[in-house]
C-alpha positions in Angstrom: 78.7 -67.3 -1.3 81.5 -66.1 1.1 80.9 -64.2 4.3 81.9 -60.7 3.0 79.7 -61.1 -0.1 76.7 -62.2 2.0 77.1 -59.2 4.3 77.2 -56.9 1.2 74.0 -58.3 -0.2 72.0 -58.3 3.0 70.4 -54.9 2.1 68.9 -56.3 -1.1 68.0 -59.6 0.5 66.1 -57.9 3.3 64.3 -55.6 0.9 63.3 -58.6 -1.2 62.0 -60.5 1.8 60.0 -57.6 3.2 59.1 -55.4 0.2 55.4 -56.5 0.0 54.9 -56.3 3.8 56.3 -52.9 4.4 54.4 -51.2 1.6 51.1 -52.9 2.4 51.5 -52.2 6.1 52.2 -48.6 5.4 49.1 -48.3 3.2 46.9 -49.9 5.8 48.3 -47.8 8.6 47.7 -44.4 7.0 44.2 -44.1 8.6 45.7 -44.5 12.1 48.1 -41.7 11.8 47.1 -38.9 14.2 50.5 -37.7 15.3 54.0 -38.1 13.9 57.5 -37.9 15.5 57.6 -34.2 14.5 55.1 -33.7 17.3 57.3 -35.3 20.0 58.3 -32.5 22.4 62.0 -32.0 23.1 63.0 -33.2 26.6 64.2 -30.7 29.1 66.4 -30.8 32.2 67.9 -34.1 33.1 65.9 -35.8 30.4 67.8 -33.8 27.8 71.1 -34.3 29.5 71.4 -38.1 28.9 69.6 -41.2 27.6 69.9 -44.9 28.0 68.8 -46.8 24.9 67.7 -50.3 25.9 68.2 -52.8 23.1 67.2 -56.5 23.5 70.5 -58.4 23.5 71.1 -61.3 26.0 73.5 -59.1 28.0 70.4 -57.5 29.6 69.9 -60.9 31.3 73.5 -62.0 31.8 74.7 -58.7 33.2 71.7 -57.6 35.1 71.7 -54.3 33.2 68.1 -53.3 33.9 68.4 -54.2 37.6 71.5 -51.9 37.8 69.6 -49.1 36.0 66.5 -49.5 38.1 68.4 -49.4 41.4 70.3 -46.3 40.5 69.0 -42.7 40.9 69.1 -42.2 37.1 66.8 -39.4 36.0 67.6 -39.2 32.3 65.6 -40.5 29.4 65.0 -44.2 28.9 64.3 -45.4 25.4 63.3 -49.1 24.9 62.7 -51.1 21.8 59.8 -53.5 21.4 61.8 -56.5 22.4 63.0 -54.9 25.7 59.9 -53.0 26.8 58.3 -55.7 28.9 61.7 -56.6 30.4 62.0 -52.9 31.5 58.5 -53.0 33.1 59.4 -56.2 35.0 62.5 -54.5 36.3 60.4 -51.5 37.5 61.4 -49.2 34.7 58.8 -47.3 32.8 60.5 -46.1 29.5 59.8 -42.6 28.3 59.7 -44.0 24.7 59.5 -47.4 23.0 60.3 -47.9 19.3 58.9 -50.6 17.0 60.0 -51.3 13.4 59.8 -54.9 12.2 56.9 -55.8 9.8 56.7 -59.5 10.7 52.9 -60.4 10.8 52.9 -62.6 13.9 56.0 -62.2 16.0 56.3 -58.5 16.9 53.0 -58.3 18.8 54.4 -60.9 21.2 56.7 -58.3 22.7 53.7 -56.4 24.2 51.4 -59.4 24.8 49.7 -61.2 22.0 45.9 -61.7 22.2 46.2 -64.5 19.6 49.3 -66.0 21.2 48.5 -69.7 20.7 47.6 -69.3 17.1 50.6 -67.2 16.3 53.2 -69.4 18.0 52.1 -72.6 16.2 55.0 -73.9 14.1 57.3 -70.9 14.9 60.4 -71.6 17.0 61.7 -68.0 16.9 61.1 -67.3 20.6 62.3 -70.8 21.5 65.7 -69.6 20.2 65.7 -66.4 22.4 68.6 -66.1 24.9 67.2 -63.0 26.6 64.4 -64.2 28.9 63.4 -67.7 29.9 59.8 -66.7 30.0 59.9 -66.0 26.3 61.8 -69.2 25.5 59.3 -71.3 27.3 56.4 -70.0 25.2 54.2 -69.7 28.3 50.5 -68.9 27.8 50.4 -67.8 31.4 53.4 -65.5 30.9 51.8 -63.9 27.8 48.6 -63.2 29.8 50.7 -61.5 32.5 52.5 -59.5 29.9 49.2 -58.3 28.4 48.1 -57.1 31.9 51.5 -55.4 32.6 51.5 -53.5 29.3 47.9 -52.5 29.7 48.7 -51.1 33.1 51.7 -48.9 32.1 51.3 -48.3 28.3 49.7 -44.8 28.7 52.9 -43.6 30.5 55.1 -44.3 27.4 55.3 -42.7 24.0 55.2 -45.3 21.3 57.4 -44.3 18.3 55.7 -46.6 15.8 56.8 -47.3 12.3 54.5 -47.3 9.3 55.8 -50.8 8.6 54.2 -52.2 11.7 51.8 -55.2 11.1 48.0 -54.8 11.8 48.0 -56.9 15.0 50.8 -54.8 16.5 48.9 -51.6 15.7 45.6 -52.9 17.0 47.3 -54.2 20.2 49.1 -50.9 20.7 45.9 -48.9 20.4 44.0 -51.3 22.8 46.9 -51.0 25.3 46.6 -47.2 25.4 50.0 -46.1 24.1 50.5 -42.5 23.1 51.5 -43.1 19.5 53.8 -41.1 17.2 54.3 -42.4 13.6 57.4 -42.4 11.4 58.7 -44.4 8.4 62.1 -46.2 7.9 64.6 -45.1 5.3 65.2 -48.5 3.7 66.9 -47.3 0.5 67.8 -44.2 -1.5 64.5 -42.3 -2.2 66.1 -40.7 -5.2 66.6 -44.1 -7.0 64.0 -45.4 -9.4 61.6 -47.9 -7.8 62.7 -46.8 -4.2 60.6 -48.4 -1.5 61.3 -45.4 0.7 59.7 -43.2 -1.9 56.7 -45.5 -2.2 56.1 -45.4 1.5 56.5 -41.6 1.6 54.1 -41.2 -1.3 51.6 -43.3 0.7 52.1 -41.9 4.2 54.0 -38.5 3.9 55.7 -39.4 7.2 59.1 -38.3 8.4 61.8 -40.9 7.9 64.6 -42.2 10.1 67.8 -44.0 9.0 67.5 -47.2 11.0 70.7 -48.9 10.2 68.5 -51.9 9.4 67.4 -52.6 13.0 65.2 -51.1 15.7 68.1 -50.7 18.3 70.0 -48.4 15.9 66.8 -46.7 15.1 66.3 -45.9 18.8 69.7 -44.4 19.0 69.0 -42.3 15.8 65.8 -41.1 17.4 67.6 -40.1 20.6 70.5 -38.4 18.9 68.9 -36.6 16.0 65.2 -36.1 17.1 65.4 -35.7 20.8 68.9 -34.1 20.6 70.1 -35.9 23.8 73.5 -34.6 25.0 75.0 -38.0 26.1 73.7 -41.4 25.0 74.5 -44.9 26.2 73.2 -48.2 24.8 72.7 -51.4 26.7 71.6 -54.8 25.4 73.4 -53.9 22.1 75.2 -57.2 21.8 75.1 -57.6 18.0 76.4 -61.1 18.7 76.3 -64.2 20.9 78.3 -65.8 23.6 80.9 -68.2 22.2 79.2 -71.3 23.7 75.8 -70.7 22.2 75.1 -73.3 19.4 74.8 -71.7 15.9 71.3 -73.2 15.4 70.1 -71.2 18.4 70.8 -67.9 16.8 68.0 -65.7 15.5 69.0 -65.8 11.8 70.2 -69.4 11.5 67.0 -70.5 9.7 67.4 -67.7 7.2 71.0 -68.7 6.5 70.0 -72.3 6.0 67.2 -71.2 3.6 69.6 -69.0 1.6 72.7 -71.2 1.5 71.5 -74.7 2.2 72.2 -76.4 5.5 75.3 -78.2 4.4 76.9 -74.8 3.5 76.4 -73.0 6.8 79.8 -73.3 8.4 81.7 -71.6 11.2 83.1 -69.2 8.6 79.7 -67.4 8.8 80.1 -66.8 12.5 83.3 -64.9 13.1 84.6 -64.5 16.7 85.6 -61.3 18.5 87.1 -60.5 21.8 85.2 -57.8 23.7 87.8 -55.0 24.6 86.6 -54.4 28.1 86.8 -58.0 29.3 88.5 -60.1 26.6 85.4 -62.4 26.6 84.8 -64.2 23.3 81.6 -63.6 21.3 80.7 -64.4 17.7 78.6 -62.6 15.1 76.8 -63.6 11.9 76.2 -61.8 8.6 73.2 -59.9 9.8 74.7 -58.6 13.0 77.9 -57.8 11.1 75.8 -55.7 8.7 74.1 -54.0 11.6 77.4 -53.2 13.3 78.9 -51.7 10.1 75.8 -49.5 9.5 75.9 -48.3 13.1 79.6 -47.5 12.9 79.0 -45.6 9.6 76.3 -43.5 11.2 78.5 -42.7 14.2 81.4 -41.7 11.9 79.3 -39.5 9.6 77.7 -37.7 12.6 80.9 -37.2 14.5 79.5 -38.2 17.8 80.5 -40.8 20.5 78.2 -43.6 21.6 78.7 -44.9 25.1 78.3 -48.7 24.9 77.4 -50.0 28.3 76.4 -53.5 27.1 79.6 -55.0 28.7 79.8 -57.7 26.1 79.1 -58.6 22.4 80.7 -57.3 19.2 79.7 -53.7 19.1 83.0 -51.7 19.3 85.1 -49.6 17.0 85.8 -45.9 16.2 83.4 -43.6 18.0 82.2 -46.3 20.5 83.2 -45.8 24.1 83.0 -49.1 25.9 82.4 -48.5 29.5 80.5 -50.1 32.4 76.9 -49.0 32.9 77.6 -48.0 36.5 80.3 -45.7 35.3 78.0 -44.0 32.8 75.3 -43.6 35.4 77.7 -42.1 37.9 79.0 -39.7 35.2 75.6 -38.3 34.3 74.2 -38.3 37.8 77.0 -36.6 39.5 79.2 -35.2 36.6 
């Protein structure tokens, strides 16, 4: 299967992999739904003027993005995703909102501190292949305990925008931590088509749906743009790619590519290189990130808005994406 064909089929591959989990999780979570994203109040003042969406790409670490944000006098909205939430707290930033989406039964709870850490990490090298934070790469029992304490301390100051697809341990942990929780469901396919998973989830939950673009970072932008109606939005940590010197087998989806294609068939053709327009630095993508990027660009085009990409690296650029430095964006919204 060539690269273009694989990117085209990622939607159906993803649905096939996750179908049972997202429906079962939605069914189990119905009893926990007290509030939905319809009940999230619209921000006002400077919180309405601008937002920084914090995705979880390695640029957060390499470019000190959160340290720059924390040291500024930024007073707008901060929206984290599950994978960047603890990193925000460690930088001294308490996000206004945090989104979670992925249905994985053991991995996702790790982002907010896993009470069953040792059991869930056994035989899973996903976090060993993370380029974001050395503490996560080292699989530290001590660090996990510190993350649990940190999240417990600050969770009640953040609204958790939680997907119906979330696994049971993520839901239980979020409740125990004290998050203010607002539920939604992902738009995973056309609900008008026969056998639609979106329709199945809606029939079970009756929750409002968001177009996620296939990943939680894009979902966070959709939430900011279309639910909170923020006037000017930037994204950081939206790499959608890897630095050119990172080995392919250290990427997040490499095992899935091997499982799908066979190890001998995973060549450099599945990892196209790009030059980031701001700096000329080389990064490479993979079929999954290429799909995410196409989805995001399609959403931007259809909505007629501009996204300020302050990641300062990666592969996310194109029509409707304004690649600028984070400091420049912060100056523009603080003093513009």
